[in-house]
C-alpha positions as CSV (number, residue, x, y, z in Angstrom):
1,M,15.6,6.5,15.1
2,K,12.6,7.3,13.1
3,N,12.3,5.7,9.5
4,I,10.2,6.6,6.7
5,L,7.4,4.2,7.8
6,N,6.9,5.9,11.2
7,V,6.6,9.5,9.7
8,T,2.8,10.5,10.0
9,G,1.1,11.7,6.8
10,F,-2.1,12.8,5.1
11,R,-3.7,9.5,5.5
12,D,-3.2,9.8,9.3
13,V,-5.4,12.9,9.5
14,K,-8.7,12.4,11.2
15,N,-11.6,12.8,8.6
16,I,-15.5,13.8,9.0
17,H,-16.3,10.1,9.5
18,S,-13.8,9.3,12.3
19,I,-14.8,12.4,14.2
20,N,-18.5,12.0,13.5
21,A,-19.0,15.8,12.6
22,R,-21.5,16.9,9.9
23,S,-22.4,20.3,8.5
24,I,-26.2,19.9,8.8
25,P,-27.9,19.8,12.1
26,K,-28.8,16.2,13.2
27,I,-32.5,17.5,13.1
28,M,-32.4,18.7,9.6
29,R,-30.4,15.9,7.9
30,S,-31.7,13.1,6.1
31,S,-30.9,9.5,7.6
32,Y,-31.1,8.1,4.1
33,L,-28.4,10.6,3.1
34,E,-26.2,9.6,5.9
35,L,-26.7,6.0,5.1
36,Y,-25.7,6.6,1.5
37,L,-22.7,8.3,2.4
38,L,-21.6,5.8,4.9
39,K,-22.1,3.2,2.3
40,K,-20.1,5.1,-0.1
41,E,-17.2,5.4,2.3
42,M,-17.6,1.6,2.9
43,D,-17.2,0.6,-0.6
44,R,-14.3,2.8,-1.0
45,L,-12.5,1.4,2.1
46,E,-13.2,-2.1,0.9
47,K,-11.7,-1.2,-2.5
48,E,-8.7,0.0,-0.9
49,I,-8.3,-3.1,1.3
50,F,-8.6,-5.3,-1.9
51,L,-5.9,-3.3,-3.6
52,L,-3.7,-3.3,-0.6
53,D,-4.1,-7.1,-0.5
54,K,-3.2,-7.4,-4.0
55,K,0.0,-5.3,-3.3
56,R,0.9,-7.5,-0.5
57,N,0.5,-10.8,-2.6
58,N,2.7,-9.1,-5.3
59,A,5.4,-8.1,-2.9
60,G,5.2,-11.6,-1.3
61,A,5.9,-13.2,-4.7
62,Q,8.8,-10.9,-5.3
63,L,10.3,-11.5,-2.0
64,E,10.2,-15.2,-2.5
65,I,11.9,-15.0,-5.8
66,I,14.5,-12.7,-4.3
67,G,14.8,-15.2,-1.5
68,K,15.6,-18.0,-3.9
69,Q,18.0,-16.0,-5.8
70,V,19.8,-15.0,-2.7
71,K,20.1,-18.9,-1.6
72,K,21.3,-19.7,-5.1
73,L,24.1,-17.0,-4.9
74,H,24.9,-18.2,-1.3
75,K,25.4,-21.9,-2.6
76,E,27.4,-20.6,-5.4
77,I,29.8,-18.6,-3.2
78,I,30.3,-21.4,-1.0
79,A,31.1,-23.8,-3.8
80,G,33.5,-21.1,-5.1
81,Q,35.3,-21.0,-1.7
82,K,35.4,-24.7,-1.7
83,R,37.2,-24.9,-4.9
84,K,39.7,-22.2,-4.2
85,S,40.5,-24.0,-0.7
86,V,41.0,-27.3,-2.5
87,K,43.3,-25.8,-5.3
88,T,45.6,-24.2,-2.5
89,S,45.9,-27.4,-0.5
90,S,46.5,-29.9,-3.5
91,A,49.1,-27.7,-5.1
92,G,51.3,-28.3,-2.1
93,Q,54.4,-26.3,-1.6
94,I,55.7,-23.9,-4.3
95,R,59.0,-25.1,-6.1
96,T,61.6,-22.4,-6.2
97,I,64.5,-22.2,-8.5
98,P,67.5,-20.3,-7.3
99,I,68.9,-17.6,-9.8
100,R,72.4,-16.5,-9.7
101,Y,73.4,-13.2,-11.0
């Protein structure tokens, strides 16, 4: 079964750098221009990696906080169940009073 993370999207499409295609023939293009374009693309990708790392760190911190809250709630539930089981066992049998009509 596919989920939303397995669906291909716009970012999965090959771009001009990945297929190594250029609009100008190799003889006519400047190596300096090619170097400049590759450097700009490299800078963009490094910035994207930095932002993704920042998002990953934030998500990890949120997961840690949520995990602590879940553990705390589990402890409260277990303590509540123990209190209920102690109350029912200490009460013993219920006294009954016969009612005559």
